[in-house]
N, C-alpha and C positions, 0 to 999 in steps of 0.2 A: 754547712750546718742544714739538717735536715728541715724540710717546710712543715714537719706534721709527725707526732710520736707513734712510733711502732705499734702495731695494734697488739703483739704479743705483751706490751706493758700492760693493756687494760684489760685482757682477758679474766683474771681473777674477780675484777670489779661488773664485768660486763659479760653474764651466762647467755645473753641473747645473740651474740655474735654468731651469723649465720654458718654453720660448717661448710655447706654448699659450695660459698665462696672462698674458702679456705681449699676445699678441693679442686676448685677450677684453678685457682693460683697456683696450687704444687703440679697440677696436671700442664699447667703452661711454661713451667720452670720458673715462677716468680719468687723471688724473695718474700715469704710472709710477714717477717719480721719491719718491712720498710714500706708495707701497704699503707695508705693513709688510712686514718681509723675509720674514715667517714665511708670507706668504700666497704667495711664489713658491720659496722655497727648500725642498729636502730637509734631512733632519738635525734636529738639535736647537736648539730657541729657548731661550735662557736668560732669563727674565723678572726683570729687577730690579727692585724696588718701593722706593719712599721716601715715608715720611710727610709729607714737606713739600718744597717747593721747594727747599732748602738740602740736602737729600740727594742730592748730586751731585757731580761730580769739579771740583773748583776751585768751589767753592759761592761764593765773594767776587767771581768775575767777573761781567761782564756775562752775560747769556743767550746773546746770540749767539758770545762765548768759549767759554763753557761748551760750547755746541754741536760747536764746531770741536773741543776739545780731545777731548771724548767720543768724536766721530766717528775721530779720529786713532786714539785708544788702542785703541778697538772693532776697528777696519779691522786694527790689528795683532795684536789677540787672534785674529780669526777666519782671519786668513793665515796663523798659526801652530797652530789647532786646526780644519782643515777639517770635522773632525766636527759642529763647533757652525755653524748657518748662518746663527744671527741672536742679537743681544742687545737685548733690547726695554726699555726704560728707562723708569719711569712714577714719576717724582718731581713733586708739585706740591700747592699750597697753602701756608696758614702753618705757620710751626713748631708754635705753639700748638695746634693740631690734629692734629699727627701721630698721637697715639695713638688717636683717634677714627677718622681716615681708616685707620690698622692693623685696627683691630678691625672696622669697617665691612667692608674686604677679608675678613679671616678670616671675618666669618659670612656671606657673600654666596660665600665658596667661590673667591675671584679667586686666580686662579694666582700664586704668589710663590715663586720659587727661590731667591733671593738678596735681602736686604734692606739696602740702604744706610741707616745711622742713627747718630745721634751717641750719643755715649758715656753721654749724659744720658737719652735714653728706654732705652738696654738696661738700666742700670743700676735706673732708677726704675720704669719698668713694662713693657717688653717681656717680659724674662726670666720675671717672675712672674705675665705672662696668658699664658704658653704658646705666646708668637709666635717663639722661635728655637730651632734646633736646635743642642746643644752641638758644637764642634770636637773631636775626639779628638785625643790626642797623636800618634799615627799619623798622621793627616790632617793636621797641622799641619807636618810633615816639610819639606815640599817647598819651604815657605815661612818655616819658624823662622828661617832664618840671614838672611833678607833684612830683618826686622824688629828694630827696637830692642826687647831684652826687657823694660826696665821699661815700655817702652809697652804691654804686653799686659795690665798690670794693670787698665788702664782698661776691659778688658772681661772682665774673669775675675771671674767671680761664684762664690763658695763651691767655688774650687778648679776652675771649669769655665769653658774659653775659649768665649765664644757671639760673638766678632767678631776681626778681625784689622782694627788701626789702619792706615788708611791717610790719614795727613794731616799739619798743620802741630802742633805740639805747644804748649800754653800751661802757664805756670806763675805763681806769684804771686811778689811780690817789694816791697823797698820803693825807689820811687825818691828821689834826693837830687839836692840843689844841691851839685854837686862846688867849684864856686868858692866860696862860702859856708863848706861844711866846711874847707877848705883856709886861709881867710882866719882862721877860729875856732881851727884848729890841732886840729879832730875828727879822730880817727883813722877810716882806713878800711881795710877794713870794720869797722866798730864793733862792739864785743860792747855786749850791753845796758847794761853799767855806764858804757862811753863814753857811750851817749846820755844816759843820767840825769847825769852827770857834765855833759855838755854843755848842759842846758836853762837854766842861768842864764847862760851865753854868749849863746844864743841869744835869750833874753828881754832880755838888755840890749841886743841889736842890734836888738831891734823886730820880732823875726820869730817866728811860731808855730812851735815844734817839727813837730809832725805834726798833719796837717789829713786827716780821712776824710769820705766821701760819707755821714754819717750818716743825713740824710735819705732816702738810698734804701735802703732797709731790707733790701732782697736781698741787700746786698754786706755785712752786718754779719757773719753767719756766716762768712765766710773766716777773719775773728780767729779764730773758734772752730777752725776747724781746723789753726791753726797751734798752738794753746795745748793743744788734747786731745791732738795727737801728742806734747808735750813731757810731758804730765801723767800719759799712759796710756802711752806707749812702743808703742802698737798700736792708732791710730785706726780701721781700718777693721775689724780683727777684735773691738773694741770695741763698735763700730756694728752690725756683724752680731749680737752675742752679744745686745745691747738691743733689736734689732729681732727676733729668736726668743723673747724675754722671760727669757733668762737673767739679764741683767743690770739694773737700772733706768737710769733715763736722769738719776737725781739721786745716781748713786753720786759716790764719793770722785774719782774724776778727774775727772768731768763738773763738780763742784763746784770742783775746784781750776783747770779750764779757765777758767770764769768770772772765778775770782779773779785769775789771771794777766793778763786782760784789762784788770781793775781797777786792777791794779799800775801798767799803761801810762798811766792816767790818774793814780793818785796821785802818782804820781813825776814828773809834770808833762809826759810826752812827749806823748801823746795829748791832744789838747785837745776839752775839753767842747763847745766850739763846735761841734765835728763833727756834734751831733745835729742843728742845723739847716742842714747844708749838703750842697748836693747834688752832683750829679756834675760839673757845668759849675762851680758853683762853688768845688770842690776844685780841679780842674784849673787855674781864673784865679787863686786864690792862689798856687799853686806858679810858676805861668809868671811872674806878676808879681814873685814873689820875695818874698810875703809870707808863706808857709810853705816850710819847708827840706826837707819830705818828705812823701811820701804814699804810702800801702800800696794797692795793686794788683795788676791781673792784666796780663799783656804783652801784652794788647789794648789797652792804654794809650799803647805805643809811636807807632802813627801820629800821636794828639792830640798826644803829646810834640813829634815831630820837626817838626809843622806849628806850634805854638803858641809852644814855648821857643825865644826868641831871643836874648835878653840872658846865657846863662850856660850853662855846659856841665852836662849833666845823665847821672847814672848810676844803677847799681843795688848794691843788696846784699841777701844774705838776711835773712828774720826772724831776728833773734838767737836764740841758747839763752838761755834766763833762768834764773836762780839757782836751784839747788836742785831742779830738774827732774830725772825719771829718765831721760826719752824725748830722743831725738836730736829736732832740727829737721826736721819734714816740712812741704811747702807743696803746697798743691793747684793740681793741674793736669790734664794728661793730653793724650791725643790725643783731639782734637776728633771725628772721624768715622769711622767704621769700615764692612766689608763682614762681612755675617754669613749665616747658612745660615737661611733661613727653615724652620719647624716642620714647612711642608708640603711642603717639596721632596722630589719623586717620587725613588725610591731610584737610578732609572737617570740621573738628573740630578745626581746628589750631587758625582761626581767630577769633569762638566765645571764644575758650578758653582765646585769646589775651584781648578781649574786656572785659571779666572778672577780667582779671588783671587790664586792664586801669580802669575798675570801682572802684576797690578795692583802689587805688591811688589818686582817687578823693577825696580832702580834706575834704568835708562836710561827706563824707561817712567812710572815715579813722578815724573821730573824733567818730563814732559808736563804733569802736572796738578799740580806743586807748586812747580814754581820761579815760577810767575806770582805766585804770594802773597807772594815775596820773605820766607818763613819765617825764624825766632829757630832753630828747632829743628824736626825729623820724625821722623817713626816708622819711615822707610825708610833704613838704611843705605846709605851714599854717595850721599844728597842731603843736602847741608850747607846750613845755614843762610847767610844773610847776613854776611858779613864786616865785621863792626864791633864795637866795644870792648865796648859794652854786653851785646850778644848773645855773644861770647865768655866775658865775666863768667858770666852767665846758664847757658851751656852747660858750665862749668867748676864753677859752684859750687851751682847752684839745681835743673837738669833731674835731676839724677843723684838729688835728693832730694826727688823729686815723687811725689806719689802723689793717687788720685783725689779731686775734691771730695766731700765727704759728702753734700751735698745732692743729688747723684746716686744718691745710695742710699735716704736719709731719705723718708718720705712728706711731702708740703707741710706739712701739720700740723705736724710736729716743725721744719721750715725755720724755719716763721712764728715759732713758740715760742722758738727759738733767737734768732732776730733780735730780737723782743721783749724776750727776757731779757737780750741783751748792752746793749739800748738801754737799759735799766731799771738796769743796773751801771754805765754810764758815766755816765748821768745823775745816780746818787746815791739812787733811787727805790726798789731792789730790792736784796738781797744777793747775792752768788755763789749760797746755797743756796735765796733765793727763785727764782732764775733758773732752776736747774736742776729745782727743783720743778714749776715751771710747764712744763717741758718733759716732764718724766713724765708731769705729770696732762693734758695734751695726748693722748700717746700713749695713754693708759689710755682716755680717751675713745675715740679712735679704735677702740680693741679691743672695747670693752664695747658699742660701737655696731654690732659686726658689721662693720666697714669693715677689719679688720685681721686677721690677713693677708689681701691681697687676694685674690680669686675669679680663676680664669681664664676 
C-alpha cells in the first residue's frame, strides 16, 4: 500500500504544481505517478499516521479496494479545501504492534498531524502516553451534528474528547434459535426469569441452554461488562475510580458482578461445559442445534449467516437480572476513529479538523462505510443493513451500549478478570476470591511502578 497518493491524482485540482519538478523527475527517470504529493505541491500537507495496517478507511476490505476508497475520499477533500495540497496516509504493520510503532514515531519526532486508530488503543494506551491532543467542544461543533452522540463515548476519557468515531458500531448480544424458542413456548425477548424457567424445557429437549467459548479466555470479561453495569449503575465511572486508586477492584459492586455471573451457572442457563469450548466449538454447537443460545458480539453475524442453515436465528439483549440497581448496558462502541496528534503544529490544527469534519459528512462516510454492510454506524444518515436482527439491535441494544471495559483496563486486570470468571463458573473460586485476585493483580502493577503508566 503506497504511503501517499499519486501526484497525477491531484493535478486537475491543483494547477500550482511546479512543472520544473515534474521535468526534473522525468529527466531522472522517476515515475511521476508515485511521487509523494508534497514533493510537487505548494500548501499544507496533512500527515495521517496509523499504528497498524487496519488504521485505514474500510479496514475490512482488500488493500486495492482500500486504496481506491482512500483516493476517492482524499480527492474530494482536496477539491473542497484548496489550501491543503496533499494528505499522506502512513498505516502499516500488525495491530499488536500499534503502540510500539506509535512510540517509535514519537521518539523519532516523525511528523504526525492526525492519528487514525481504534478505540481500544486510544483508551488503553495512546491518551495515557500523551500521544493525542484533546478536541475542544468548540472545535467539535462543525462535525458534532453528523455523529451519533453515543458513539463519542468510545473516544471520551475523563470528560475530554480525543477522537471522532468514523466506523461501524459493535455491540454485545445473545444469539438464539428462534424456531426452538417458538416450539417450546419461550417468550421473546425473554426476561432473566423466562430464561431460568425455560431451562427444564430445554434440557428435556436435549439442548444445552447457553454455551460460551470459555476456552478462549479473552472472551470471559464480556460477561463482567454486563454484570458490573447492573451491579454498579456506572461501570465506566467505577472503573476509572478503581484505576485512580479511589476504589478497590474488590468493592461490593465488583463482588456482586462475579456473583451475578455465577447465578447464570447456578440457575442452569450457562453451561459449565463452556470452560472447555472454544470459538469454533461454540459456533458449531449453536449451528447444529445442540445449544439454544450463545453470547457474543456483532462480529459473530458473518459466521451465523454462513453456517446456520437449519433454523432461523435472531438476537435479544442481555437481560436485567433480579435485584440489581443498574440498567443493562452492553459492551461495544465505535471501532475506529480519527484523532489529533499531540504533536500537530498549530497552523495545521484547523486543516486537520476540516479533514475530520469532511469524513463525517454522510455522503462521504457512505463511500468508506457502505462496503462493510454495517449493522449500525457512528455517522448519522449512513444506515445499517435492512434486516430483522439489525433492526432489533438498533432498537434495543445499540442505544444501551457503552465502551468495552478492557479498552480502559491494563492487560493485567483483564487477565485477572478472565481468570476470576473461569474460577467462579467452574466452582473453584468464590465471587469474593475472584474480586480479590483482580485487586491483587492491580496492586502488584502499582507496587512495581507500572501504574499509572508513564508518558
